[in-house]
Backbone as a ProteinNet text record, in pm:
[ID]
protein_1_A
[PRIMARY]
MADESDQQIGDVQLKEPLDLLLLSLDEIVTVKMRNERELRGKLHAYDQHLNLVLGDVEETVTVIEIDDETYEEIYKTTRRNIPMLYVRGDGVTLIAPPSKMPQ
[TERTIARY]
-2150.6	-2202	-2160.8	-2149.3	-2096.8	-2222.2	-2193.1	-2302.7	-2328.9	-2458.8	-2478.6	-2390.5	-2320.6	-2261.2	-2097.5	-2075.5	-1921.6	-1905	-1797.8	-1727.6	-1615.9	-1590.7	-1468	-1395.1	-1247.7	-1156.8	-1058.6	-1036.1	-945.9	-947	-872	-860.9	-923.9	-917.1	-946.5	-1115.9	-1150.5	-1311.1	-1307	-1373.1	-1375.8	-1501.6	-1491.2	-1596.3	-1604.7	-1479.8	-1484.6	-1381.8	-1421.6	-1313.1	-1165.6	-1127.1	-985.4	-930.6	-1005.7	-981.6	-928.5	-949.4	-887	-743.8	-677.8	-538.4	-480.6	-552.3	-498.9	-450	-503.6	-454.6	-319.8	-285.9	-191.3	-59.7	-74.9	33	156.4	260	394.6	399.9	315.8	309.3	349.5	432.6	443.9	295.2	297.8	184	217.1	121.9	157.8	81.7	144	73	99.7	-11.1	-35.6	-39.3	25.9	21.9	-14.5	-15.7	-68.6	67.7	80.8	175.9	253.5	190	253.7	344.3	346	437.5	369.3	462.2	424.8	529.7	479.4	573.5	527.4	646	601.5	688.9	618.2	709.8	620.8	687.4	627.8	568.5	416.8	351.1	376.5	404.6	450.4	322.7	280.3	174	73.9	-37	-131.1	-228.3	-289.5	-401.8	-511.1	-621.2	-740.6	-731.4	-632.1	-593.4	-506.3	-481.2	-389.2	-240.7	-214.5	-73.5	1.2	87.9	168.2	307.3	345.8	481	521.3	601.8	661	809.9	845	998.3	1023.2	1154.7	1209	1132.2	1144.4	1060.2	1110.1	1066.4	1099.5	1009.5	1067.5	979.6	1011	893.3	878.4	806.7	883.6	843.4	857.4	711.9	705.4	678	762.8	742.1	741.3	614.5	591.6	643.2	724.2	767.2	730.5	715.8	675.4	800.5	843.6	954.7	921	995.2	977.7	965	1022.5	1028.9	914.8	900.7	785.4	660.3	666.6	549.1	508.3	582.9	576.2	577.1	517.3	513.7	630.9	720.1	830.3	828.7	805.7	788.9	918.9	952	1078.8	1045.7	1111.3	1085.4	1217.4	1192.1	1308.2	1264.8	1366.6	1360.2	1452.5	1411.2	1512.2	1450.5	1558.3	1517.9	1529.1	1446.8	1437.6	1409	1505.2	1483.4	1354.7	1325	1201	1141.9	990.1	955.1	807.5	796.6	658.7	593.9	454.3	362.6	260.1	242.2	135.3	14.4	-108	-230.1	-293.4	-272.2	-341	-285.9	-188.8	-102.1	-155.8	-224.2	-232.7	-370.9	-371.1	-479.5	-549.5	-452.8	-475.2	-391.4	-417.3	-354.8	-386.9	-303.1	-311.1	-250.5	-332.4	-284.1	-199.3	-121	-42.6	-125.9	-66.1	-129.6	-193.2	-127	-175.2	-231.3	-372.4	-430.5	-490.3	-471.2	-513	-671.3	-689.1	-837.3	-920
233.3	301.7	282	378.9	344.9	328.2	219.2	189.7	328	326.1	443.9	452.4	315.8	322.7	352	344.2	383.3	521.9	582.5	691.2	722.9	838.3	886.1	973.3	936.5	1027.3	1038.6	1164.5	1183.6	1094.6	1015.5	950.5	792.4	772.5	616.9	598.5	530.1	460.4	371.5	423.6	320.6	242.8	128.4	29.7	-54.2	-91.2	-155.4	-73.6	-96.7	-20.9	-36.1	-144.5	-182.2	-95.6	-47.2	44.7	152.1	199.7	343.5	310.1	195.4	162.2	197.7	211.1	253.4	388.3	465.6	621.3	618.1	520.6	517.6	437.8	402.9	323.1	437.2	380.7	468.8	589.9	571.4	680.6	602.2	684.8	635.7	611.6	496	455.4	412.2	408.1	347.4	231	118.8	-12.7	-65.4	-78.4	-125.5	-278.8	-357	-503	-546.4	-678.6	-754.8	-718.9	-734.3	-751.7	-614.8	-498.5	-371.4	-341.7	-378	-366	-267.9	-172.5	-79.5	-65.9	-64.8	-48.6	101.3	160.4	279.1	274.3	272.8	245	279.7	267.1	318.6	192.1	199.7	85.6	69.9	-58.6	-94.9	-181.9	-249.8	-351.3	-410	-459	-519.5	-609.4	-672.2	-781.5	-781	-876.2	-872.6	-911.3	-978.3	-1036.2	-944.9	-818	-713.4	-765.5	-855.5	-899.9	-755.8	-708.6	-576.7	-608.3	-526.3	-508.3	-374.8	-351.6	-203.6	-204.9	-83.9	-35.6	69.7	56.7	160.2	167	56	34.8	51.3	148.5	145.7	47.5	-25.6	-115.5	-62	-38.9	-8.6	-134.5	-182.9	-276.3	-228.5	-242.1	-185.4	-284.3	-319.2	-422.2	-350.1	-415.2	-352.9	-458.1	-430.1	-511.8	-456.4	-541.3	-504.5	-512	-403.1	-409	-507.5	-583.7	-694.8	-629.1	-522.9	-454.2	-346.3	-266.7	-157.1	-203.3	-309.2	-321.4	-249.2	-121.6	-47.4	-95.1	-20	-85.5	7.9	-66.2	6.2	-25.9	88.7	60.1	69.1	-33.9	-44.7	-55.2	46.9	49.6	0.1	-66.4	-104.9	-76.8	-21.9	54.2	-26.7	-48.6	-110.6	-59.9	-63.6	-25.8	-146.7	-164.5	-273.3	-221.2	-268.8	-212.5	-241.1	-367.3	-427.3	-548.1	-535.4	-614.2	-663.4	-795.9	-860.3	-878.9	-833	-834.4	-914.7	-1024	-1100.7	-1027.5	-1056.8	-979.4	-1015.8	-1135.7	-1171.9	-1104.8	-1050.5	-975.3	-829	-770.8	-623.8	-596.6	-480.6	-449.1	-310.5	-213.7	-100.3	-54.3	7.1	89.8	224.9	303.6	447.3	516.3	593.2	647	746.3	810.3	924.4	1051.6	1146.4	1243.9	1355.7	1350.7	1436.5	1359.1	1338.6	1253.9	1354.7	1296.8	1368.4	1423.5	1528.2	1563.4	1516.2
-2444.3	-2356.6	-2250.7	-2135.3	-1993.3	-1913.5	-1813	-1717.7	-1631.5	-1568.7	-1486.9	-1364.2	-1332.8	-1188.5	-1221.7	-1343.7	-1397.6	-1380.5	-1326.1	-1340.8	-1418	-1449.9	-1526.4	-1461.1	-1434.1	-1369.3	-1444.5	-1512.8	-1600.6	-1735.8	-1765.6	-1868.8	-1842.7	-1704.2	-1670.6	-1622.2	-1694	-1660.7	-1572	-1449	-1318.8	-1327.1	-1316.2	-1323.6	-1183.9	-1138.1	-991.5	-904.5	-773.3	-689.5	-700.8	-747.6	-785.9	-880.7	-969.8	-1082.6	-1034.5	-919.8	-850.5	-845.1	-840.5	-804.6	-952.5	-1058.1	-1201.2	-1200	-1109.5	-1085.9	-1013.2	-956	-875.1	-937	-1055.7	-1116.2	-1145.8	-1125.6	-1119.8	-1038.8	-921.5	-810	-696.7	-577.7	-463.4	-381.3	-336.9	-231.3	-110.2	-12.8	114.2	144.8	168.5	190.4	337	392.9	517.3	532.1	591.9	612.1	750.9	755.4	882.6	957.8	1104.8	1195.4	1188.7	1189	1198.2	1101.6	985.5	888.5	780.4	739.3	631.9	529.6	395.9	302.5	232.1	150.5	89.9	-45.1	-144.7	-262.3	-390.1	-510.7	-640.1	-699.6	-716	-763.4	-904.5	-927.3	-1087.1	-1145.9	-1044.5	-1108.2	-973.3	-1006.4	-917.8	-982.1	-918.2	-957.5	-871.9	-907.5	-829.7	-696.9	-680.9	-559.1	-456.9	-518.3	-430.4	-425.8	-503.1	-508.8	-576.4	-532.1	-573.7	-608.7	-714.2	-737.8	-698.9	-610.1	-564.9	-581.8	-633.3	-645	-564.8	-520.6	-430.5	-292.3	-238.5	-136.3	8	100.8	233.1	317.1	378.1	478.2	619.6	680	828.9	909.2	1011.4	1086.9	1230.9	1318.8	1447.8	1548	1622	1741.5	1875.7	1925.8	2073.1	2165.8	2269.5	2368.9	2498	2588	2727.2	2820.6	2874.8	2964.9	3107.7	3122.4	3230.9	3371.1	3380.9	3524.7	3535.6	3456	3448.8	3411.3	3299	3228.1	3139.6	3094.9	2995.9	2848.3	2761.2	2626.6	2559.7	2488.5	2409.1	2277.3	2193	2054.6	1990.9	1917.1	1834.5	1683.2	1612.5	1472.7	1359.2	1290.1	1198.3	1070.1	1005.6	847.1	759.5	652.3	536.6	404.1	315.7	188.3	94.1	-11	-91.9	-205.7	-336.3	-472.8	-533.4	-535.8	-582.5	-515.9	-479.5	-398.3	-477.6	-466.3	-486.8	-352.3	-333.5	-209.9	-241.8	-156.8	-162.4	-117.6	-181.4	-143.8	-25.3	35.7	138.5	273.8	271.8	378.8	353.9	270	264.9	321.2	392.4	468.9	417.2	354.8	319.8	200.1	100.9	0.8	20.9	50.1	52.2	-83.3	-149.8	-265.2	-258.2	-357.2	-330.1	-285.8	-218.8	-168	-254	-372.7	-497.6	-590.5	-614	-717.7	-844.1	-942	-1070.9	-1051.4	-1113	-1115.3	-1232.1
[MASK]
+++++++++++++++++++++++++++++++++++++++++++++++++++++++++++++++++++++++++++++++++++++++++++++++++++++++

């Protein structure tokens, strides 16, 4: 019998907040990391520490530099594609699910 705090979404029984990631398996997720780093890729696996395995990843790194003469902030963005990536959970600050979630 389900606990009163448990919720059912589709075929997935949600007992803990991390169970929401079950709905995002094999879907494209956006992962915000420390140091202005962002990953977007297919979520293959995760664990309770938020260690992630992502496939077909696009990594975006934004660096803010200060112009020596005008003291203006200059934003530089670098992108690269990675076929498969293991992400350590201690650097993860946010995981955004796919834009369209199952009802």
